[in-house]
N, C-alpha and C positions, 0 to 999 in steps of 0.2 A: 209745452213743446220750445225748444231751443230753435234760434235763429237759423244755424246751418240746417239742423234737420228739416227746420220749415220748409226752406227753399228745396231742398233735395227733395223731399215730398211732391212740391209742387212740379217738379221739372218731371220726375215720375208720371205724376199723375197727367200731367199735358201730353207727356210721351203717348200714354195710352190712348188720349184723346184725338194724337194726331196718327198712329198706326190704326186705329178704328175706323177711319175714314176709309182709307184704302182696301180695308180686309174686308167691311160690309160694302164698300161698291163699287170694287175693282177687282174681285176676287175671279177666277179662271173660271171661264161657263165651258169649260169642257168634262163630258166625261168620257170613260172608258167602259168596254164591256160588251158594244155592240157587234152584231152582224152586218159583215160585208153584204151590200144591197148591188146588184148588176141585173141591168136592162135583158132579158130572155133574146131578145131578137136581134140578128146580126148587125154590127155597126156600118156607117155608110164609108167609114175613113178608116186607113190602116196606121197612119199617123198625123201627127199633130206637129204645126209649126206655131211656138209663140214668141210672137216680139210685143217687150214690154219696153216702150219709149218713158222712162224714167221723168217724171216731172212735166210731163207733156199736157198741155190745155188743152181743152175740147177746142175752145174757139181758135186756138194758134191752129190747128189742124186744118179746122172747116173751113175758116175765113177766107176769103180770096184777098190777092191783093188791091192795090189800086187800082190797077189797070186791068181788072178782071182777070186777072189768072191764078192757079192754087202756086201756092209754095210747096204744095206736095201732089203733084200732077200725076202718079202712079196709081197712089192712094185714093186721088178723087176718082179717077177711073174706073177704079174697082169698086166703090161706092154707088157707082152712075149705072154699071154695066154688069158686074158680076157678083156682087154681094148683098149682105144686110149691113146697114150701121145703126147708131144710134150714141147714148150719150150713158156712161156708166158712173152711177151717184156713188162716190165713196164715202166713208164715216170718218169722224173724228177720233184720233188725231191723224192728220193728213201726210204720215210718215210714211219711209219707204218700207221697212219691217212688216208693219200691220198692213199695208196696201198690198204687197205682196202674198201676206200670209191668206188673205180675204180671196186676192185671185187665184190662188191655186191650192190653198186647203177648204177654201169654200166657208170661212167662220171669220167674225170679227175679235182679234185679239183683246184683252183687256185692257185698258191704259198703261197698267204698269211694268207691262211688259217692254215698253218703249225702251226703259231705263235698263233692262237688264242685258241687253247688247244685241247687237245685230247678227253675230255668226254665230251665236248659240242659240238652244232651245230652254226658256225657261220651263216649259212643258212641252210632254211629248204630243205631238199630232200628226194624223192621216194626210195625204194628199196625194192630188191628181199625179205626181212624181212619183211617188211611192205606191201605187196601184199599178204605175204604167210597167208594161214589160222592161223595156228600157230610157230613161231619159239622159241624153247630152245638155249640158247648158255652158254658155259662155259668159261672161260678165265680169261683174264688181267681186270681188272678194268680200264685201261686207254683206252680198245678199245671198249668192248661189250654196255657200257651205251651210247654210241654215236649214235647207231643204234635203241635201245628202245626208247629213248626220241625223237627220231624223227618220231616214229611209230604213227599211228592213232589207236585208239582202246586200246586194253589192251590184244595182243595176243602175245606179244614179250619178254619173259622172259630171265632174265640175272642171273648166276652163276658163281661171281667171287670170287678168293682170295684176301686176304689184299695187298694194295700198299707195305708193307714193305717185302713182300715176293719176290720182283723182286731187289734180293741184287746181282750187281755182282761181291762180294766177298763171297758169300756162297760156303757152301761145294759140294753142286751139284744143280746147276739149272735146270736140269732135272726134279727136284723136280714138279717143276710147271705144268710139260705135265703131271706128275704120275697123281699129284692132278686132272687133269682136267678127263684122263682117269678113275679115281676111283669114282668120280662124276658121272659121265655118267653112270656107271655101277649100282652104287646107287640108280641113278635116276629110271632105267629102274627097277630094283628090287620091288623099292618102288609102283611102277604102280600097280604093280602085286595086292597089295591091297588097293587100290585107284580107285576106279571105275570112277571117273570124270576125273583122268589122263590119265588112260589105253583108254578112250573112245577117248580122247583127241588126244592122239598118234596113234590112228589109223582112224583117220581122214582123207583126204585128203588134197595136198597142206602144208606139213608138211615139217619145215627144222629144221635140228638139226646141230649147227655149233660148231664146237673144236676150238677153237684159242690155238694153242699152242706156248709159249713163250720161251721156254725152250734152242732150239737152237741160238734164236738170241741174248738171256741174255749168252750164254757160248760162242759165237763168239765175244762178245763184251770183254769179262772176258779174254778168251784164246786164241782168232784168228781161225778161219775156217779151219786153218791146224792140229788143236791141237787134241789132242788123246780126251780132252773133249768134243769137236764140232762132232765128229766122232761119239761118243759112243752115245751120245744123237739122233743121227738119227739113229742110230740101237734100241734104246727105242722108238723111233715114230715109227718105223716102227712095231715092236710089239705090242705097243699100238694100230695100226691102224686097224692089225690085229685080235686083239681081240674085239674089238668095232663091227668092222664088221661082223666078227660070230656072237657077239651077238646080233647085231641088224636085221640080218638075223635070226636066230634062233626066235629071240622074236616075228617077225612076220611069222613065219611058214613059210619062204624061199618061200614066195608069187612072189618073182621074182617082186617086182614094190620098190625096193629101188635103187637108183642112189646115187653113190659117186665122190665124186671130191677131189683130195688132189693139192694144189700148196702153194703160198708161197704170202706175201706180196711184199719184194722186196729181194734182196740178201745183200752180204755182201764183201769187199776188202779184202785184204790178210791179212790187218793191223787192220781189225776188227771194220770198221765203212762203214756208208751208208749215202745216201743223194744225193750224184750226179750222173754221167751218164755213171761209167766205166760199160762195159759188167759183170763184178763180180756181181756189184749191180740192172742191169738190168734185167738179164737172170734167170728167175724162173721156178720150175718144173710144169708141169702138167699133171696128171695121172688119167683117169676117165673111170669108168667102172659100171657096174651094169645094172639097168633097162633102154632101150632106147639107149644104147652109142654102139657103133660099137667095134666090135672084132679086134684085132690086124690085121694090112694088111699088108702081105707079097710083099715085093717092090726089084727089082733086082736093082734097081739106084735109087738115086734123090742126090738133091744139095742142099746147104747151102753155105753161105760166111765163115761162120765159118769152121771148123773141125772138131767138136765136135762128129759126128757119129761114126767115126773111133774109136776116143778115148776111147767114150763110148760103144763100140762093139755093135752099134744100126743098121748100115747101112742097114740091111736088112728089119726092122721095119718104116712104113710108121711114118715119124714125121709130126705133125699137130700142125702149130706154130699160137700162137694168140696175141693180144694184150691184154693187163689186162682187159680192159673194155668189152672185147667180152665173159667174162666167166657168166656176168651178164645174158644176154641174153640166153646164153646156159643154166642155172640155170631154168631161167623161162620157158624154153620151153619143161626142161625134165617134172618138173613139171605143168606146164599149170599153169601159174599165169600170169598176164597181167607183159609186160614188165616194168619195172623201167621208170618213168615219163621222167626222164634227162637221161635215158641210150643214149650213143653213142656208144654203141659196136654194132658190126656186128656179127650174128649168125652164129659159125664155122658150118657149116654143116657137115665137113667131122667127127665129132664126133657124127652124130645122127644115130642110127640105126633103121632106119623108113621107111615109105614108102614114094616114091617121092612127093606124093601126101601132107603130113605130111609136108615133109621140104618145098616147093612151098609154102603152107601157112603159114607156120611159118617164113619164109623170107620175105614173103609180110607183115605179120603183124609187124615185125623189120622195114622194110623200110616206112611203114604207119606211125609207133610212131616217128621215127627221122624226118618224114617230117611234122607232128606234130608242132615239135619243132621248126624248119625251118618257118613254117606260124604266129607263134606266134611271132617269133623274127622279123620278116617280119614287122608283124602289129605295132609291137612298134615302130620299127624304123621308120615305113612312118607316124604315128601318132604326133610324134615329128619332123618331119623334112616337111619344104615347098615343097608342090608337084612340083615346077617346079626346085628344088634343089636335089628331090628326084631320085636316081639312081639304079634302082632294079638289083637283081641278076640276070641277061638275062637266064643262061641256065635253071632255073627254074621258069618261068612265071605262070601265074594260068593256062595258057592253055597247056605249058608242062608238069604241074602237072599232070591236069584232063587225057592228053593224055598217060602218064606213068602209072599213075592207070588203068585206061579203057583196057588198053593191055594188061596190067598184068593180070586182072581179067579175061580177054578173052582166053590167054593160058592157065591159070589154069582150066577153064572151058572145054577149048579143048583139056585138058590132055597133053598141051605141056611144062610140067615142068621143063626143062633144059633151054628153052626161058625165061619162067616167071623168074626161078631163077636170070640168066642174068641179064634179065632188072631191076629186086629189086635191086642187088648190083650197078648197075650203079645210080639208084635213089639214093641211100644209099651214096653212093660218092659224088653225087651232092648237096645232102642234108647237108653234114656236110660239104662241100667246104660253100654253101649258110649259114649253122650257123657262120662259122668263118669270112666270107663277114660282116656280119649285125653286128656281136660283134665288129668287128674293123672298123666299118663302120666310127666312127668319131677319129680314132686313126692319121690319118694323119694330120685333120684339130687343134684337138688340141698338137698335136706334133709340129706342125710350128709354134703354138701361145705361148708354151714353149721355144721354140728357138729362137723368136723374142725376148721374155722377157728377157730370156740369154742373148743373143748378146748385147741386149740393157743396161742390168745391166751392164755386163763386160767392155764396153766401157763408161759407165759414172764413174766406180770405178777409171779405169784409168785416165780420165779426171781429179775429184778430186784429186788425189795422185800427178798428174802432177803440178794443180793449187794450191796448199797448202804446196807442199813439195818441189818445186824446183823453181830456177829462170828463167826458161824457158818462164815465160808467163807473159806479162806485166800487170798492173792494169786495167783492164778495166770497164767503168761504164756502169751500165744496163739500158737500154732504157724502161721507165715505160710504154711507148703506146706499145713498141712490145711485151712487157713482158703480155699485157693484152690480145692482139690479139691471142697471139700464147696460153694463157690459156683457152682462148672462143674457138678457134679452136680445141685443144686436149678434150677439155670437151665435143664440139660437136660430133664429132667422138666415144668417150665413149658411149654417149645417141645413137648413132646409134646402136654400137655393142650389146648394153644392150637391147634395143628396139628388135633387130633381135634374141637374144636368150629367150627372153621373149614370144614371137609368137611362138614360137617352144619349148616353155613348156620343157627348157632344166633344167639339175639337176643345185644347186647352185656350183657345184665346175664348171662347164663350165664359170660362172661367174669371178670368180676367176680366172681361167687359161686364158680366152681371154682378160680379162680388163688390167690384170697386166702389158703388153706391155704399154699401154696410158701411165700414169704418169710415168715410165722408160723413156720412150724416148722423152718426156716432157721434163724430169731434162736432158737430154741429148742436146736436140736443143737448150735448154736454154745456155747452155754453147758453142754455135758456136763460139763465137768471140776466146776463147779457142782453139778450133780445129784451126781456122784461124791461131794464131799465132805458134801453134804446127806447122801446116804444112810448115810454112815459117821456122821455125827453122830447120826440117829436110832437107829442100832443098839445106840450108845453108852448111849441112854436105858435108865431102866428100864421093863421092858415094863408094869408094873403101873400107873405113871403115864400112860405112852403112851397106853394102852387106855382108862383117864380120863378123858384129854386129848379120845382121839377122840369118846367116848362123849358128853361133855358136845356138843362141837361138832356132832355128829349130831342131838343132843336140839334143841339153838339152831336149827339149820336146819331140821330138822322143824317145829317150833311156826311158824316163819316160814313155808312152803310152808303148813301148814294153815288159817293165818291168812287167807291167799287165799279160802278156801272156806267155812270156819267164823269168823266174827267172834268169837265167845268166845272162841276159841284166845287171843286177844291179852288177855283178862284172867286169864288161868291166867299168861302170860308176865308181864303186869304184878304179880302176885302174889309171883313168885317173885323179881320185881327188890325187891318191896319187904323181903323176906327176905337180899337182898344185904348189908348193912351187918354182921348178926349173922351170918351166914355165914363173913365175912372178916375178921371182930372189928374192922371199923371205928369200929362204934357205941364202943368203949372209948375212942377219943381224940376222938371229935365226936359225943356223944350227942344235943344239941340239933338239930342239924344232921340226922342219921340218924332221928331219931322224924319230922323234917317228912319227909323223904325218903321213910319208910313210909306215911305219914297221906296224900302228896299220888299216890303209886303205888294205894292201895285207891281211893281218890277219882277216879283217869284210868282205873282199871278196871273201872269201872259202865259208863261210856260205851258200850263195846262190846255190852253187854248191853241196851242201849237199842234200841227198833224205829229202821228206816232211816232218818233225816232225811227230813222231807216229808210223812211219811204222816198224822202228827196235829200242824199248826199250832197253836203256842202262842207267842202272842204276848208275854204278860207276862213269861214267860221271857225273851226276847229284852231286853225294857226292864231286866228285873232284873240280867240280865249286864251293861248297860250302867253302871246304878246300881253295880254291886259293883267294875265297872273305876272308874268314877269314886272309891269308896271307897278302893281299894289304890293309886289316884293321889295320893290327900289324902296318905296315910300316907306314902308316898314320898317326896312332897314334904316332910311333916313332918321326916322321918329325915333326908332329907340336908341339910336346914336347919342341924340340930344336929349336922352330921359334919364332917370336916374336909375334907371333899370337896364342899361346898356349891357350888352355881353359883357362876361366877367374872363371871359379866358377865348387864347387865340382860337382854340380848339370848337368853341361854339359857333364862332364866327364862320369857321371852314364847314361848316355842317352846314349854314345857310346859303351860303355862296355855292357848297355843292349841289344842295337841293334846287336852286336857281338854274343852277348850270343843267340838272336833270330837266327842268322845265325849257327849258331854251331845246334841247337834245331830242325831246318828245316832240315838239314841235314841228322841228326840221324831219324826223322819223316818219312823222304822220305825211306831209307834206311830199319827202322823197318816195313812200311807200307807194302813194296812190300814183302817182307820176310813172314809177316804175311800171303796176299793174297796168296803166293806162295806155300805157306803149307795149301792151303783153311782153315785158323783160320779167316779169316773175317777181318774188321777193326777195330783194337783197340781202345776203347773207349778213353784212354786216348791220344792219338795219333790223334783222332778227334777232341777233344776238346783243345790241343795245337795249332793244324791247325787253329781251327776258332780264337781262340785266338791270333796268330799271324796276321791273315789277319785284325782284326779289328785294334790293334796295331799299324800296319805297314801303317796305315792313319792318327794317332794323334802324330807319334813317333817324325817325322821330322820338326813338328810345336814345341818342346820341343827343338830345338835345335838351336845354334847360326845363325844370319841370315849373317853370314862374308860368301863371296860366295862361297868358296870350302869348306867349313864346310859345311854348309846346302846342298849344293850341293851332297856330299858324305853322309850325314844324309838319303837324298832321294833314293839315291844307297844303301843303307844298309836295308833300312826300304823295299823297293819294292821286294828286291830281296830275301830277308827270305818268302817273298810269291810267287814270282816267281818258288824257289824251289821247293816249295811243290805242284807248278804246272805242274813240269818238268816231262819228262820220259826219255829224252836223251841229246843229243849235245845240244839243245835249252837253255840248263840251262847256258851254257858258253855264249851265245847271248848277254843278256844284259851287262854282263859285259866287252866284249870287246866295244860295242858301247858306254857304258859310258866313256872308257877310250878314244877312239875317241872323244867325246863330249868336255872332260875335256881338250886335245891336241886344239881341235877345237876354243874352247873359247881364249886359248891363240894365235892361228895362228889368229884370227881376229884381236887381239891386232895387231900385228904387219903387219897387213895389212892396218889397218885405219894409221898406223905413216909413213907407207911406203907413203900410198898416201895425207897426210897431212893433215886428215881428222877432225880430233882433238888430244887431248893431250893423251899422252898413260896412263893411271890409273894406279895405281900399285895394280895387283889383290889380293895379299895375305891379305890386308886390305879392300878390298872393301866392300861394306857392303848393301846388298839387299834394306834393310828399308830406308837406306839413299837416294839410287839410285830413288826410288819411288817419292820425293823429287824436282827431277831435273825438271826446268822449260824451259829452254834453250837447245833446240834441235837441231843438225844441218840440213842442207838443206841434201836430198837426192843425193847421188852420183852413178857413172853409174855403179859402185862395187856394192852397193847393189843389184843391180840385181842378179848380182853373188850369193852375201850370200842367198838370199830370196832364189834361185834356191837350193843353197846347205840344207835348211830347209826343202824344198817339198822332195829333193830326200830323205831324211834322215828319213821322214816319210814313204814314199814307202818302202824306207829298211827296216824301222821298220814294217811295213804291210807283206812283201812277204820274208824277209831275213830268215826265217826258216820253210815257208809254203808258201800257197795260201788261203787268209780266204775268199777268194770269190768261195772255193769249201768247201760244207759241210764236204765231207768225210777227209779234211786235218785234221780234230779235232780228237786226240784218248781220249775216255772216260776213257783210265787209268788217265789223266792229272788229273784228280777230285779225284781220290780214298782216299787221303788222307783226304780231305773232307767229303765225301762221296760216298756210294757204291750204296745205294737203288736209283731204276730208278726215275728220278724228272727231266726231260727235260729242264725247265725252270731254277731249281736250277744250274743245270748241263751246262746250256747253257752262263748264268750269269757268273759263275766262270771260262769260255774257254775264253769270250767276255773279262773277267777281264786281263787273261794271254797274250790279245791281246793288251790289253789297256796300259800294262806296258811300253814297249819301246817308246810308243810315247809319255808317261808324261816325261821318261829320255831326251828324242830330244826336246820335249815343254820347258823345266827346262833350258835346255841347251841354247837354242834360245833365252830363258827371257836373261840370263846371257849375251849373245851377243848383245843383243838391248841395254841391261842399258848400258853394259861398253864401247859400242861404240858409244854413246850418241844418238842413235837412236831412234826415237820415236815409241814406241811399237805399238802406232797406225795407223801410217802409214803401218807398218808391217800387222798390222790387214788388211788394205784396199789389200795390197797385196795378202794375204791369202782369203779374202771373194771371188777374181778372179777364185778360183781355186776351181774344183769339191769337195773339201773333206771340202768345206767352214765351215759348222756347226760344225763338229766335230775339227777341226784345231780350232776354237774359242774359244770351252770349253777346250780344254787342253791349249789354252792361261791364260785362266782363272784360271784354276785350277796351272799352272805353277807359276802364280802371287801368288797365295793362298799359295801355298807349300815353295815359295822361301823367300816371304816378311814377314806372318805373324809370329808370337811366341806365343804358349799359356803361362803362366807365372802361374806356380803351388803354392800354399800356403806354405812360409817357417814360420820355426817355430822361434821366437822370444828367443834370445839366453839371459838368465839373469845372471848378473856376482856378485857374493857376495862379500858384502863392508866389 
């Protein structure tokens, strides 16, 4: 197999591996074809008012001020005198879209739906709004349209402000909530002169939805412990009081209005959300009005958290729910069918109604979830061979009938407590069954992917050993054996395909299940290589082999642990610091070894620092910019004195422009921070400079000379100017220290290849990337190359987790993008934050490209190493980008000089 074909195959294989994760573990849980279920008894309320205070934490609402007063006095009075309260527990991802879907539709969207947009529905789903007779909603254009679009008929109406209003740099984000309250008041006032609207408002099964985004916006901009966030809560409290009073008066205090106030998610102390921290998952729930229980006095109650005492609410019964439980609660209060895909359990503790009504309602809830279970089971049964199908035994057909008949009998006999208990058991079993059938093929598909991955890893290792080492003798292939082998594996592939075909499996199943066949065919074809390798390994001394394996295992364990504990990176870097001493390299390069040790220790500090974004520190960003300028000046002075000075004025201009860009970025960060702090918004000039810097930073390195250190330093300056604009604290220093270590690493590797006698030592000062790509003779791999590739992977992981945890959504601070935009734009902001993560990767990849070409090691063989790793696709892209940045140069047109004669 040729190298380009091999690399293309590797990319395709790993693309399949990557996609399979989302397809197997994050597929949509929704099923269709159920019959709507509605409580047969008349509901207690004719209408429902739903207030969703976006980004409101439970503790922020319930806790008292230092003087003992509540920052939400109206809502405090409601839960103490008129209604029921509790904590609504959300699920990851704690974002606005999945939070609202859980609240209003009653199910938890799969994680991948977050990436498919806030305004569109990746899958069609039912909701309380859809089941209502009329729904009017006011609020954000990012939330409301998705419920209107999915509704059947024309009965869900939305009133939204402009997307530009969602500005994190605005003077007062509470104006978003004021807009909603004002428009609701205007809407009701206008209905008095509009008979059609007035009649519609007086119908049954009406929902009024007020989405209040101000708290979330202020939380992102100023943090939840800020004065702005807390004052916004007070304004929401006042607005809710006014709206509730107005609606009660509008309907003549008929006692037929139910009110619910809750939140879609909370927020961390540093102003972000998306992960599973309690500050993000614990949201308030206050329910009052028609059909709702009054406060229930208790002498004692137990919860694992200690919030009751902190909130001074230990004497009032706390009724906690899962977020999806709120949808069936709303449906029960106004008498609409439960949303078809709801998995919520009706929280009976909130209902103030007869035992008969509660029993009928929870029975309807159980039947509605059981309907989903039956559809899911039927779908899976149709696509599985009968002798292979394993049903969910606790809920067989006979068990289902028994549950339903017994429950109905209990209700008829007025044994309501027994009926409720049985319904809760049925709901739990149905939910377990839904999960069972949703994950039915997960083990089978997971094993297929695992077999394919192990096969591909084995094949890559064999190819590396075969083509880049002298461990294997040349082996002549046997054509007859190859033919038999080919037909054997082809037959296995046909059996698998036939097996999938008769079960009418999705096309992706064919990809996942058939992938291992050609992969393992390629492995088995290399059986002679495996024999030779085994013979070579057996000839090695056992002590050396065990020692090498132990070191490898320790290195891999450090990498694995670093994904969970950032401090593990510190341990690894401290070990790296001692590498020159352990290998005796310090003897031939004392100064280089000393600088290496110092920079390793300096970089080891970063994983011990708090995650980026939690404590903004703009002076540190400014200091990083000034330090970069200082290093740049020293570099320029050094180059001017050396034989490797800039050859023409154009190169010098590029360097000066990059220095100017660093200075400008430093100024923009400081200026923007001051402007936002004074609530003057993002200056247009600053925004323009930021975007120009971002665009130019990708072009300027290509204008610089391709000499090794000049090109690498040009890449650092360009990327640093963008990174400064995306920084809010100490992380601005990270690329600078990382790059310093990378420069020293290149020198250290030169010492290493000379120490082991692997190749001649090139003169790095005049080494040219453009010439290096023409090298046709590469050396064979050495055991030290395993260490070299491990260094690369370790530095990549350090770039991942050095200043935070990119696996956690709440590690990102929206303030990082405020130099570019402050108006809410999830995909634009996400793209900029992704760029911030990528920049350290590019620096490491460019340095490794330099290591490869200067040590006369084929970059293709390193690509093979990298293909074995789980980060393969990304690393391959970084490798390509590094080659582009280091070897290519743009030539600007020059003016021809005319000499007078």
